[in-house]
N, C-alpha and C positions, 0 to 999 in steps of 0.2 A: 647284110652279110658282113660278119666281123673280120674275116681274114684280110681283105685289102686295107682296112683301117690299121690293123695291128702291123701289117707289113710296112705301110707308109711311115708310121710312127718310129718303128725300129730302124728304117732307112734314114730318116731325118736325124735320129740320135747318132747313128754311126757316122754320119757326115758332118756332125758338129753343129746341127741346127735344132738345138734343144728347145729354144723359144718357139719355133714353128710347130715342133712336135707337141709341146704343152698346149698351144692354142688349138691344135687339131682335136684334142681330147674333148673340148667343149662341143664341137660339131658332132664327134662320134657319139657322145652321150645321147643326143637326140635322134640319131639316124639308125643305130644298130638295134636289131630285134631285142625288145626289153628282157626276153627270156635268156638272152645270151650276152647281155651288155656287161654285166659285172665281171665275168670271166675275161672278156675282151679288154675292158679297161684295166683289169689287174695286170695282164700281160703288157699293156702300154706303160703302165706306172712302173712295172719292174724294169722295162727297157730304159726308162728315164732315171732309174736309180732310186726311185721313191719306194723303198722296201716296206716301210711301215704302212703306207697307203695301199700298196699292192697286197700286203697280208690281209688287210681288212676286206678288200674286194674279193680275193680268193676265198676267204672264209664265208663271205656273203653268197658267193656263187655256189659254194658247197652246201650251205644251209638251204638254198632254194631248190636244189636237186641232188640230194646226197646219194641217189641211186644210179646217177648217170656215170658210167665207167669212164667216159671221156673227160668229164669234169674231174673225177677223182684222180685220173692219170695226170692231168695238167697240174693239179694242186700238189700231188706228190712230187712231181718234177720240180716245182717251185721250191718245196721244202728242201729237196736234195741240193738244188743249186745254191740255196742260202745256208746249207749246213745244218738245218734243223731236223736231225734224224729222228728225234723222239716224236715230233709232230707227224713225220711221214709214216712211222711204223703202224699205228692203228688203221690208217687208211689202206695201207697195203694188206694188212691182215683182213680187212673187209673184202678186198678184191680176191684174195686167195680163197677165202671162205665161199665165195660165190662160184668158183671153179669155171668161170667163163673161159672159153678156148684161148683166144689170143691174149686178152688182158690177163687171164689167170697165169699163163706161162710167164709173161713179163713180170707180173706182180710177185710171183714166187721167187724168181731170180733176184729181183730187186729187193725184196724183203729179206732174203738171206744175206745179201750184202749189207744192208742197213743194220741188221742184227749183229753181224760179225764186226762191223766197224765201231760198235759202241764199246768194245772192250770188256764186256760182261761175260763171264764164263758160261752162264746159263743161256744167254742169248746166242752165244757162238754155237753152243750145242744144238740149239733149235735151228740155227742156220744150216748146220751140217745135216740135220735130219731132213729139212726141206729139200736139200739137194742130193739126198741118198748117199751121204759120206760117213755114215756111222761105222763102217768097217773098212779095213785096209783095201779090200777089193772095190769098195764103192767109188774110188777115184778113177778107176780104169775107164778110158775113153772108148765109146762104141761108135759104130758107123752112123748111128742115128743122132748122136749128140751134135747140137749146133755149135758154132764157134762161140757164141755167147755163153752156152752151157759150160764149155770147157774154161772159158775166161772167168766166170763167176765162181766156179768150183775152185780154181786156182787161188783166187783172191780170198775166199773163205778159209781155205786150208792154210794159207799164209797167215791169216789173222789168228788162227787157232794157236800157233806159236811153237808147237813141239817140232823137234828136228824131223821126226818121221813124217809129220804132216807137210812140213816145208819140202821135203823130198818128193812127196806126192804131187805137190803143186808144181814142182819143177817138171816132173814127168808130163803133167797135163799141158803145160806151156810148150813143152818140146813136141808133144802130139799136135797141138795147134800150129806150131811152126811148120810141121810136115804137110799141113793142108793149105796154108796161106802165109804170106808175109806177116810177121808180127807187127802190131801197131807200136808206136813209140812207148805207150804206157806198158804194154806187154813186155817189151824189151827191158824197160826200166825194172819192172817187177822181177823178171827173170834174173837180171844182174844182181839185185838186192838179195834174192833168195840164194843164189850161188855164194854170195859173200857170207850170209849168215850160216850156211852149212859148212864153211871152211874152205870152199873152193875159190880162193882169191884170183887164181889165174883166169878162170872162166868169167868170173865177175868183172875183172878189169878189162878183159877183151870185149865183153858185152857193153860196158859202160863207155869205153873209149869210142867204140862204133857209134853209140847213141849220142854222146856229147859232140862228137866231130860232125855229125849230120844235123845236129840241132843246137848249134853253138849259140843261138839267141834264147835258149830256154834256161832261165836262171835257176830253176828248181833242180833240173838234172845236173847242171854244172856244180851247184853247191853240194849236192849229195856226193858227187864223185870226188870233189875236193876233200870233204870229210873222210871219205873211205881212204884216199891217199894218205891223209894224215894219220889215220888209225894204223896204216901199214907202213908207217915210218918213211914216207917218201915226200918230204916237204919241198924238195927242189922241183919235183914234177907238179906238185900242188900249186906252187907259186906261178907256174906258167898258166894254169887254168884260172887262177885268181885274177890274172891280168885281163883275161877274156871276160870274166864276170864283171870286173870293174868297168869295162867298156859298155856293158848293158845296164847295169845298176850302180853307177859310181857313188851314189849317196845312200844307198840302202844300208841299214845296220848289219845285215847278214854279210855283206861284202866287207865292211869294216872289220867285223868280227873275224872273218876268215883270213883277212890280211894279217891280223894280229896273231892268230893261231899259227900261221905259217912262219911269221917272224920269231915267235917263241920257239917253234920247233927247230929253226935254223940258228938258235942261240943268239938272236939279235933283239932281245926283249926291250932294249933301251929305245928302239925305234917305235914302239907301240904307243907310248904316251902321247907324243905330238899328234899322231894320227887320230887318236880318241879325243883329244882336246879340240882338234879341228872339227870333229863330228859334233861336239857339244856346242860349238858356236852357231850351228844351224837351229832353226826353229823346232825341228823335230827331234833334236838331240835328247837321248834318254839317259839321265843320270844313273838310275839304278842298274840298268843293263851294262853301262860302262863300268860302274863300280864292281859289279859282280864278275865281269870279264877280267878286270885288272886283278881282282882277288884270285881268281882261278889260275891266272898266268903268272903268279909270283911277283906282283908289284903292290905290295901291301901299303906303302906309304901313299901312293897315288890313290889306291882304292879307298883308303880311310877318308881322305878329303872329299871324295865324291859321295861316299855313304853319308857323311855328315851333312853335306849340302842337301842331299835327297831327303833326309829326315827333317831338316828345317822347312823344306818345301811341301812335304807330304801332308795330306789332310787327315789321314787315319792315324789314331794314336799308336797302333801296334807297329808302325814303321820303325820305331826305336829298337824293337826287339831284333830286327835284321842287323842293326849296328852292333847290338850287344853280342850276337852270335859271331859276328866278324871279330870283335875284340877277344872273344874266347878262343877263337882259332889262332889268335896272335899271342895266346898265353897271358892275356891281361885280365885275369880272372876277376879281381876285385872291381875294376872299372866296369866290366861287363855286368856283374851282378848288381852293381849300384844302379845301372840303367834299368835292369829288371825290377829292382825294388821300387824305383820311382814309378815305373809303368804300372805297378800293381794298383795304382789309384785310378787308372783309366782303362785298363785292358782286361779282357776276359780271362778268368782263372786258368783255363786250359791252355791259352796262348802263353801266359807267363810260365806255366809248368813245362810246356814243350821247349820254350826258349832257354829256360834256366838249366834243364837237363842237357840241352845241346851244348850249352856253355861249359858245364861241368865235364862233360865227356871229352870235349875238345882241348881243355886246358890241363896243365899238370895238377895232380891231386892236391888239394888243400883242405884238411879236415875241418878247419874252422869255417871255411866258406861252404863246405857240404852241409855242416850243421845249420848254417844260416838258411840254406835252401830248404832243409828238412823242416825248419819251423814254419816256413811259408806253406809247405805241403800240409802240415798238421792242421793249420788254420783253414786252408782251402777245403780240405776233405771234410772237416767238421761242419763248415757252412753248406757244403753241397755234397752229401754223402752218396747220391745216386749218379754222380758224374763219372761215367766209365773211363773217360779220357784221363781224369786225375788219378784214378787207381792204377791205370796203366803206367803213367809216367812216374808214379811213386814206386812202382815195381822196378823201374829203371834206375831209380835212385838207390834202392836196396841192392841192386846188381853192383852199382859202383861201390857200395860199402862192403861188398863181399858177403851180404846176408842173403844167400840164395834160396833157402827154404822160405823166408819171408817174401822174396820176390816172386816165387812160385805161387804162394798164396794170394798175393795181390793181383797177379795176372789172372788167376782163376776168378777172383772177385770181379775184375773188369769184365770177364766173359759172362759172368752171371748177370751182369747189368746190360751187357751188349753182346749177345751170342755171335754177332757178325763182325766183331772187331778182329780184322785180319792181322793187325800189328800185335795185338795181345796174344793171338794164337801162335804167331811166328816166335815171339819172345819166349813164350811158355814152352813151345816145342824144343827150342834150342836148349833150355835149361834141363828139360826132362831127359833129353838124350845125353848131354855132356856132364851133368851133375848127378842124375839119379839113375842112369843106365836104362832108361825106359824108351829105348829107341823106337820100337814098334808103335807105342802110344804116340810118340812124337811124330812119326810119319803120318799116322792117321790124322792128327791135328793139322799138320802141314797141308794135307790133302784138302781138308775143310777150308783152310785159308785160301787155297788156290781156287776152290769152288766159288768163294765169295769174291775174291779180288782179281782172279786170273793169274797167269804165269808171270808174276812180277819178278824182276831180277833178284830182289832181296829174298823172296820166298824160295826161288830156285837155289840160291846160294845156301840158305839155311837147310834146305833139303839135302844138298850134297854133303854138308857137315854132319848131318844125322846119319847119312849112309856111311861116311867114314867112321863114325863112332860105333856103327853096327859091324865094322870091319868088312864092309862091302866096298873095298877100295877101288876096284876096277870101275864099278858103277859110279862112284863119287868122282873119279877122275874124268870119266867120259862126260858127266853132267857138267863139270866145271869147264872142260874144253869147250863144250857147246856154249856155255854162258859167256866165257871171255871172248869167243868169236863174235857174238852179237852184242854184248854189253862189256867192253873191256875195262872193268873197274879194278882199282888197286886192291880192294879187299878180296875180290874173287880170285885175283892172281896169287895173293898170299895163301889163300885156301887151296889153290891148285898146287902151290909148292908143298904144302903139307901132304896132299894126297900122293904126289910124286915121291916124296921122301918115305911115306909109308909103304910104297911099292918098291922101295930101294932103287929108285931112279934119281940119283943125286944130280946128274946133269939137268934133267928136267926140272928138278926142284930149284936148282940154282938159277936157271933161265926164267922160271916163273917169279921167283923172288926179286930178281933184278928188275923185271918188268913192273912188279908192284912198287918197287922203289922209284923207278922212272915216272910212274904215274902219281907220285907224291904221297905214298902211304905213310901215315903217322900212327903212333901208338893210340892216339885219341880216336882214330877211325875204327878201332877194334873193340870188341866186347872185353870187359875187364879180365875175363878168364883167358883171353888169347894174348894178352899183352906180354906175359912172361914167355909164352911160346914163341912169339915173334922175335924177342930179343935172343932167345936160345937158338932159333933157326938161323938168324943172321950170323951169330957166332960160329955155329956148326958149319954153315956153308961158306963162310968167309965173304959174305955180301955186305958191303958198307952202304 
């Protein structure tokens, strides 16, 4: 009988007796029923942390009896515990197809969650169909729905991403709360949902209750600290960072949040010694430290760490990260010198993406733009079927102000790769803002979202297309939702435009100031928008 062996191994591991647990496996192998030994040993190896060996044993158990629902369920749960959603998916599909009563209900709920968590638009829609969420009314709770039904429906609706679906998820969780006390994870999800729909008061109350009663949970603490920083409350965030530091004093997440709080409190000079101390430890991460210093306005310290990381990195494309940093510092020639040297060892599409990033970030220099244009001419001649090269060449033509040619190149990229969401996004923007083809642009954006999901950049472009179509109220509402969940500088700049179009100067001034606070620079914007940005700052008096 395998159960006692599994239980004893798990107990020995929990009590720190791994050597005894390992020795026990040799006995178990000869004692357990041969038809069940692989599954039992898989669970024992998993308890010991031997994931590779456990995977082999789970696979063997499945091959021996692929029709046994109990084995399928055990293997699925293993894949879920190890985060391998793509491996769990076909096994759940097979259980759902059988329609067995108990296992079929569990499999349908679990499959819906697995599909939704993969971030693929098509899979999320399939998840909603499995749970009967295809219509607005489909989320309503009935007396026959179990707590698990309500919980999984809420999770899937939250993953779908639209404001309407997040509101439906909130209603389901509130229905669940009327039946029984919410679990910690339910409370966390409800707090996050309230924040994403703009109800910070309820979100804060929910999260304060959660972190106060679960003060040893670093995940909840960190998420609440980030929310406080998003809502400009660094002093309150600092108190919770102290609690986080008592639980995980050496974790990079703790170090990062300490630095973000100091930055928000205008004490940036205190960040560098904290990060230097982190790097003295064995697990210190140069690249993450460099990127954080870069984000928080410490370019001199960031550069030193980027350079050290490039020297230590084994992959040749590491130097392109340094090149893009130099571009952001307006050191255009130095950045492109690195890109040119990297052409000897790096993939053409990596060089193309990095050099375009550098050109967009730095001040325009026609000589350097022509230099990059020469590289593109050579790369596209050598590899004419590389869609990524045509897409980035379109971005170069954008920078040069040659918008008809940029449109042609984006169409060429899509002819080679019809699922290139970035090319669809770029093309849709130009169709709406340069050619007045807003309806075609909206259809193209919808295709991009079908492929890639509701990504912030796609949602932002969609709002600008709506503005071009003079659907100002819709554009403003879309951007309000976007900055609530993804408070980016460019999105706030676009929100300022929509407010001004609606003759709401106070709203426009507030949004533009927020964009400036978040570090908006002309290089962050499409070339078409840079004159608009300068005119808007002048008109609204925002420095």
